[in-house]
Backbone atoms as SQL, in Angstrom:
CREATE TABLE atoms (id INTEGER PRIMARY KEY, chain TEXT, resi INTEGER, resn TEXT, atom TEXT, x REAL, y REAL, z REAL);
INSERT INTO atoms VALUES
  (1, 'A', 1, 'MET', 'N', -6.104, 6.518, 11.108),
  (2, 'A', 1, 'MET', 'CA', -4.824, 6.779, 10.236),
  (3, 'A', 1, 'MET', 'C', -4.837, 7.877, 10.147),
  (4, 'A', 2, 'SER', 'N', -4.024, 8.721, 9.880),
  (5, 'A', 2, 'SER', 'CA', -4.023, 10.302, 9.226),
  (6, 'A', 2, 'SER', 'C', -4.942, 10.551, 7.367),
  (7, 'A', 3, 'ARG', 'N', -5.113, 11.421, 7.572),
  (8, 'A', 3, 'ARG', 'CA', -5.623, 11.746, 6.158),
  (9, 'A', 3, 'ARG', 'C', -4.913, 11.515, 5.137),
  (10, 'A', 4, 'VAL', 'N', -3.566, 11.760, 5.335),
  (11, 'A', 4, 'VAL', 'CA', -2.209, 11.368, 3.938),
  (12, 'A', 4, 'VAL', 'C', -2.515, 10.235, 3.998),
  (13, 'A', 5, 'GLY', 'N', -2.101, 9.257, 5.366),
  (14, 'A', 5, 'GLY', 'CA', -2.394, 7.760, 5.250),
  (15, 'A', 5, 'GLY', 'C', -3.258, 7.396, 4.285),
  (16, 'A', 6, 'ARG', 'N', -4.882, 8.184, 3.844),
  (17, 'A', 6, 'ARG', 'CA', -5.924, 8.154, 3.435),
  (18, 'A', 6, 'ARG', 'C', -5.749, 7.995, 1.961),
  (19, 'A', 7, 'LYS', 'N', -5.066, 8.568, 1.839),
  (20, 'A', 7, 'LYS', 'CA', -4.746, 8.498, -0.156),
  (21, 'A', 7, 'LYS', 'C', -4.346, 8.098, -0.728),
  (22, 'A', 8, 'PRO', 'N', -4.681, 7.444, -1.990),
  (23, 'A', 8, 'PRO', 'CA', -4.489, 7.062, -3.049),
  (24, 'A', 8, 'PRO', 'C', -2.926, 7.419, -3.775),
  (25, 'A', 9, 'VAL', 'N', -1.437, 6.656, -3.263),
  (26, 'A', 9, 'VAL', 'CA', -1.004, 7.149, -4.561),
  (27, 'A', 9, 'VAL', 'C', -0.528, 6.915, -5.771),
  (28, 'A', 10, 'ALA', 'N', -0.079, 8.010, -6.517),
  (29, 'A', 10, 'ALA', 'CA', -0.375, 7.877, -7.877),
  (30, 'A', 10, 'ALA', 'C', 0.826, 7.192, -8.076),
  (31, 'A', 11, 'VAL', 'N', 0.661, 6.530, -9.288),
  (32, 'A', 11, 'VAL', 'CA', 1.965, 5.495, -10.234),
  (33, 'A', 11, 'VAL', 'C', 2.490, 6.751, -11.252),
  (34, 'A', 12, 'PRO', 'N', 3.573, 6.784, -10.965),
  (35, 'A', 12, 'PRO', 'CA', 4.285, 7.627, -12.514),
  (36, 'A', 12, 'PRO', 'C', 4.097, 6.754, -13.400),
  (37, 'A', 13, 'LYS', 'N', 4.351, 6.867, -14.785),
  (38, 'A', 13, 'LYS', 'CA', 4.348, 5.916, -16.147),
  (39, 'A', 13, 'LYS', 'C', 6.386, 5.761, -15.756),
  (40, 'A', 14, 'GLY', 'N', 5.897, 4.380, -16.350),
  (41, 'A', 14, 'GLY', 'CA', 7.563, 3.620, -16.647),
  (42, 'A', 14, 'GLY', 'C', 7.309, 3.031, -15.191),
  (43, 'A', 15, 'VAL', 'N', 6.369, 2.722, -14.421),
  (44, 'A', 15, 'VAL', 'CA', 6.502, 2.176, -12.730),
  (45, 'A', 15, 'VAL', 'C', 5.455, 1.133, -13.014),
  (46, 'A', 16, 'GLN', 'N', 6.454, -0.446, -12.776),
  (47, 'A', 16, 'GLN', 'CA', 5.466, -1.518, -13.209),
  (48, 'A', 16, 'GLN', 'C', 5.080, -2.209, -11.579),
  (49, 'A', 17, 'ILE', 'N', 3.610, -2.252, -11.451),
  (50, 'A', 17, 'ILE', 'CA', 3.000, -2.548, -9.926),
  (51, 'A', 17, 'ILE', 'C', 1.943, -4.083, -10.277),
  (52, 'A', 18, 'ASP', 'N', 3.004, -4.689, -8.884),
  (53, 'A', 18, 'ASP', 'CA', 2.428, -6.060, -9.292),
  (54, 'A', 18, 'ASP', 'C', 1.909, -6.679, -7.628),
  (55, 'A', 19, 'VAL', 'N', 0.828, -6.758, -7.457),
  (56, 'A', 19, 'VAL', 'CA', -0.332, -7.092, -6.014),
  (57, 'A', 19, 'VAL', 'C', -0.558, -8.579, -6.040),
  (58, 'A', 20, 'GLN', 'N', 0.010, -9.238, -5.609),
  (59, 'A', 20, 'GLN', 'CA', -0.143, -10.951, -4.986),
  (60, 'A', 20, 'GLN', 'C', -0.104, -11.353, -4.248),
  (61, 'A', 21, 'GLY', 'N', -1.446, -11.331, -3.656),
  (62, 'A', 21, 'GLY', 'CA', -2.072, -11.713, -1.700),
  (63, 'A', 21, 'GLY', 'C', -1.744, -10.586, -1.446),
  (64, 'A', 22, 'MET', 'N', -0.549, -10.324, -0.440),
  (65, 'A', 22, 'MET', 'CA', -0.277, -9.363, 0.649),
  (66, 'A', 22, 'MET', 'C', 0.900, -9.133, -0.236),
  (67, 'A', 23, 'THR', 'N', 1.679, -9.641, -0.820),
  (68, 'A', 23, 'THR', 'CA', 3.022, -8.973, -1.459),
  (69, 'A', 23, 'THR', 'C', 2.795, -8.263, -2.687),
  (70, 'A', 24, 'VAL', 'N', 3.450, -6.591, -2.478),
  (71, 'A', 24, 'VAL', 'CA', 3.716, -5.661, -3.499),
  (72, 'A', 24, 'VAL', 'C', 4.689, -5.978, -4.133),
  (73, 'A', 25, 'LYS', 'N', 4.980, -5.503, -5.510),
  (74, 'A', 25, 'LYS', 'CA', 6.364, -5.774, -6.412),
  (75, 'A', 25, 'LYS', 'C', 6.490, -4.904, -6.992),
  (76, 'A', 26, 'VAL', 'N', 7.301, -3.757, -6.392),
  (77, 'A', 26, 'VAL', 'CA', 7.070, -2.203, -7.821),
  (78, 'A', 26, 'VAL', 'C', 8.243, -2.232, -8.377),
  (79, 'A', 27, 'LYS', 'N', 8.255, -1.783, -9.943),
  (80, 'A', 27, 'LYS', 'CA', 9.807, -2.130, -10.552),
  (81, 'A', 27, 'LYS', 'C', 9.747, -0.695, -11.609),
  (82, 'A', 28, 'GLY', 'N', 10.944, -0.165, -11.505),
  (83, 'A', 28, 'GLY', 'CA', 11.070, 1.482, -12.125),
  (84, 'A', 28, 'GLY', 'C', 12.123, 1.433, -12.654),
  (85, 'A', 29, 'PRO', 'N', 12.264, 2.517, -13.024),
  (86, 'A', 29, 'PRO', 'CA', 13.607, 2.610, -14.029),
  (87, 'A', 29, 'PRO', 'C', 14.970, 2.735, -12.769),
  (88, 'A', 30, 'LYS', 'N', 14.578, 2.877, -11.661),
  (89, 'A', 30, 'LYS', 'CA', 15.594, 3.555, -10.881),
  (90, 'A', 30, 'LYS', 'C', 16.013, 1.682, -10.165),
  (91, 'A', 31, 'GLY', 'N', 14.711, 1.066, -10.312),
  (92, 'A', 31, 'GLY', 'CA', 15.653, -0.470, -9.712),
  (93, 'A', 31, 'GLY', 'C', 13.715, -1.077, -8.615),
  (94, 'A', 32, 'GLY', 'N', 13.846, -1.959, -8.058),
  (95, 'A', 32, 'GLY', 'CA', 12.883, -2.172, -7.678),
  (96, 'A', 32, 'GLY', 'C', 12.385, -2.941, -6.060),
  (97, 'A', 33, 'LEU', 'N', 11.354, -3.087, -5.539),
  (98, 'A', 33, 'LEU', 'CA', 11.565, -2.997, -4.787),
  (99, 'A', 33, 'LEU', 'C', 10.393, -3.792, -4.547),
  (100, 'A', 34, 'ARG', 'N', 10.286, -4.965, -3.469),
  (101, 'A', 34, 'ARG', 'CA', 9.282, -6.037, -2.343),
  (102, 'A', 34, 'ARG', 'C', 8.930, -5.675, -1.046),
  (103, 'A', 35, 'ARG', 'N', 7.627, -5.825, -1.199),
  (104, 'A', 35, 'ARG', 'CA', 7.382, -5.427, 0.206),
  (105, 'A', 35, 'ARG', 'C', 5.755, -6.543, 0.345),
  (106, 'A', 36, 'THR', 'N', 6.020, -7.200, 1.300),
  (107, 'A', 36, 'THR', 'CA', 5.069, -7.723, 2.613),
  (108, 'A', 36, 'THR', 'C', 4.196, -7.606, 3.302),
  (109, 'A', 37, 'PHE', 'N', 2.615, -7.370, 3.368),
  (110, 'A', 37, 'PHE', 'CA', 2.266, -6.476, 4.045),
  (111, 'A', 37, 'PHE', 'C', 1.341, -7.746, 5.009),
  (112, 'A', 38, 'VAL', 'N', 0.789, -7.047, 6.208),
  (113, 'A', 38, 'VAL', 'CA', 0.077, -8.371, 7.225),
  (114, 'A', 38, 'VAL', 'C', -0.766, -8.002, 7.489),
  (115, 'A', 39, 'ALA', 'N', -1.919, -9.277, 7.421),
  (116, 'A', 39, 'ALA', 'CA', -3.150, -9.323, 7.574),
  (117, 'A', 39, 'ALA', 'C', -3.359, -7.896, 9.197),
  (118, 'A', 40, 'PRO', 'N', -4.147, -7.146, 9.210),
  (119, 'A', 40, 'PRO', 'CA', -5.438, -6.453, 8.903),
  (120, 'A', 40, 'PRO', 'C', -5.366, -5.514, 7.520),
  (121, 'A', 41, 'VAL', 'N', -4.363, -5.425, 6.766),
  (122, 'A', 41, 'VAL', 'CA', -4.741, -4.548, 5.826),
  (123, 'A', 41, 'VAL', 'C', -4.481, -4.604, 4.586),
  (124, 'A', 42, 'THR', 'N', -5.353, -4.629, 3.587),
  (125, 'A', 42, 'THR', 'CA', -5.564, -4.549, 2.352),
  (126, 'A', 42, 'THR', 'C', -4.085, -4.008, 1.122),
  (127, 'A', 43, 'ILE', 'N', -3.982, -4.122, -0.185),
  (128, 'A', 43, 'ILE', 'CA', -3.608, -3.370, -0.891),
  (129, 'A', 43, 'ILE', 'C', -4.636, -3.375, -2.088),
  (130, 'A', 44, 'ALA', 'N', -5.053, -1.843, -3.054),
  (131, 'A', 44, 'ALA', 'CA', -5.801, -1.898, -3.745),
  (132, 'A', 44, 'ALA', 'C', -4.661, -1.018, -4.965),
  (133, 'A', 45, 'LEU', 'N', -4.949, -2.452, -5.874),
  (134, 'A', 45, 'LEU', 'CA', -4.555, -1.411, -6.868),
  (135, 'A', 45, 'LEU', 'C', -5.419, -0.741, -8.359),
  (136, 'A', 46, 'GLY', 'N', -5.429, 0.394, -8.081),
  (137, 'A', 46, 'GLY', 'CA', -6.628, 1.381, -9.304),
  (138, 'A', 46, 'GLY', 'C', -6.589, 1.686, -10.650),
  (139, 'A', 47, 'ALA', 'N', -7.048, 2.793, -11.236),
  (140, 'A', 47, 'ALA', 'CA', -6.423, 2.609, -12.547),
  (141, 'A', 47, 'ALA', 'C', -5.178, 4.493, -11.861),
  (142, 'A', 48, 'GLY', 'N', -4.111, 4.113, -12.224),
  (143, 'A', 48, 'GLY', 'CA', -3.169, 4.616, -12.143),
  (144, 'A', 48, 'GLY', 'C', -3.067, 4.644, -10.206),
  (145, 'A', 49, 'THR', 'N', -3.202, 4.366, -10.312),
  (146, 'A', 49, 'THR', 'CA', -3.071, 4.792, -7.957),
  (147, 'A', 49, 'THR', 'C', -3.175, 2.719, -7.208),
  (148, 'A', 50, 'LEU', 'N', -2.047, 3.182, -6.473),
  (149, 'A', 50, 'LEU', 'CA', -2.096, 1.908, -5.053),
  (150, 'A', 50, 'LEU', 'C', -2.803, 2.609, -3.384),
  (151, 'A', 51, 'GLN', 'N', -3.128, 1.964, -3.266),
  (152, 'A', 51, 'GLN', 'CA', -3.872, 2.480, -2.160),
  (153, 'A', 51, 'GLN', 'C', -4.287, 1.646, -0.553),
  (154, 'A', 52, 'GLY', 'N', -3.531, 1.507, -0.165),
  (155, 'A', 52, 'GLY', 'CA', -3.370, 0.298, 1.139),
  (156, 'A', 52, 'GLY', 'C', -4.782, 1.142, 1.883),
  (157, 'A', 53, 'ARG', 'N', -5.457, 0.277, 2.604),
  (158, 'A', 53, 'ARG', 'CA', -6.395, 0.566, 3.965),
  (159, 'A', 53, 'ARG', 'C', -6.378, -0.779, 4.837),
  (160, 'A', 54, 'ARG', 'N', -6.925, 0.162, 6.493),
  (161, 'A', 54, 'ARG', 'CA', -7.170, -1.175, 7.229),
  (162, 'A', 54, 'ARG', 'C', -8.585, -0.978, 7.921),
  (163, 'A', 55, 'PRO', 'N', -9.044, -1.836, 8.049),
  (164, 'A', 55, 'PRO', 'CA', -10.425, -2.219, 8.723),
  (165, 'A', 55, 'PRO', 'C', -10.526, -0.804, 9.943),
  (166, 'A', 56, 'SER', 'N', -10.105, -0.368, 10.730),
  (167, 'A', 56, 'SER', 'CA', -10.470, 1.196, 11.695),
  (168, 'A', 56, 'SER', 'C', -9.273, 1.116, 12.099),
  (169, 'A', 57, 'ASP', 'N', -8.984, 2.161, 13.198),
  (170, 'A', 57, 'ASP', 'CA', -7.741, 2.644, 13.944),
  (171, 'A', 57, 'ASP', 'C', -7.698, 1.925, 14.785),
  (172, 'A', 58, 'ALA', 'N', -8.751, 1.035, 15.157),
  (173, 'A', 58, 'ALA', 'CA', -8.692, 0.801, 16.655),
  (174, 'A', 58, 'ALA', 'C', -7.196, -0.360, 16.516),
  (175, 'A', 59, 'PRO', 'N', -6.463, -0.685, 17.666),
  (176, 'A', 59, 'PRO', 'CA', -6.043, -1.952, 17.890),
  (177, 'A', 59, 'PRO', 'C', -6.050, -3.237, 17.519),
  (178, 'A', 60, 'PRO', 'N', -5.431, -3.877, 16.783),
  (179, 'A', 60, 'PRO', 'CA', -4.278, -3.523, 16.461),
  (180, 'A', 60, 'PRO', 'C', -4.077, -3.098, 14.938),
  (181, 'A', 61, 'SER', 'N', -4.932, -2.786, 13.909),
  (182, 'A', 61, 'SER', 'CA', -5.117, -1.960, 12.934),
  (183, 'A', 61, 'SER', 'C', -4.284, -1.402, 13.048),
  (184, 'A', 62, 'GLY', 'N', -4.709, 0.071, 13.864),
  (185, 'A', 62, 'GLY', 'CA', -4.912, 1.068, 14.309),
  (186, 'A', 62, 'GLY', 'C', -2.784, 1.555, 14.497),
  (187, 'A', 63, 'ALA', 'N', -2.564, 2.512, 14.672),
  (188, 'A', 63, 'ALA', 'CA', -1.624, 3.119, 15.059),
  (189, 'A', 63, 'ALA', 'C', -1.478, 2.487, 16.823),
  (190, 'A', 64, 'ARG', 'N', -0.072, 2.079, 16.948),
  (191, 'A', 64, 'ARG', 'CA', 0.282, 1.433, 18.682),
  (192, 'A', 64, 'ARG', 'C', 0.847, 2.639, 19.015),
  (193, 'A', 65, 'ARG', 'N', -0.230, 2.744, 20.448),
  (194, 'A', 65, 'ARG', 'CA', -0.104, 3.895, 21.166),
  (195, 'A', 65, 'ARG', 'C', 0.453, 3.597, 22.232),
  (196, 'A', 66, 'GLY', 'N', 1.866, 4.220, 23.383),
  (197, 'A', 66, 'GLY', 'CA', 2.629, 4.058, 23.521),
  (198, 'A', 66, 'GLY', 'C', 3.851, 4.631, 24.231);
């Protein structure tokens, strides 16, 4: 994963995030989004941040090359 991809995403004020299993729901002043991720990716919600993680850079969790 690139170094940019490892950084947590700051959650702005007024944005609500709900993580339920592999589904992430985001609602803000401009609308809402819903995204379901597949294993082995995990989503962690921290104090004002959201971060995606994967176990390694090797396939199938890493980027596919070809």
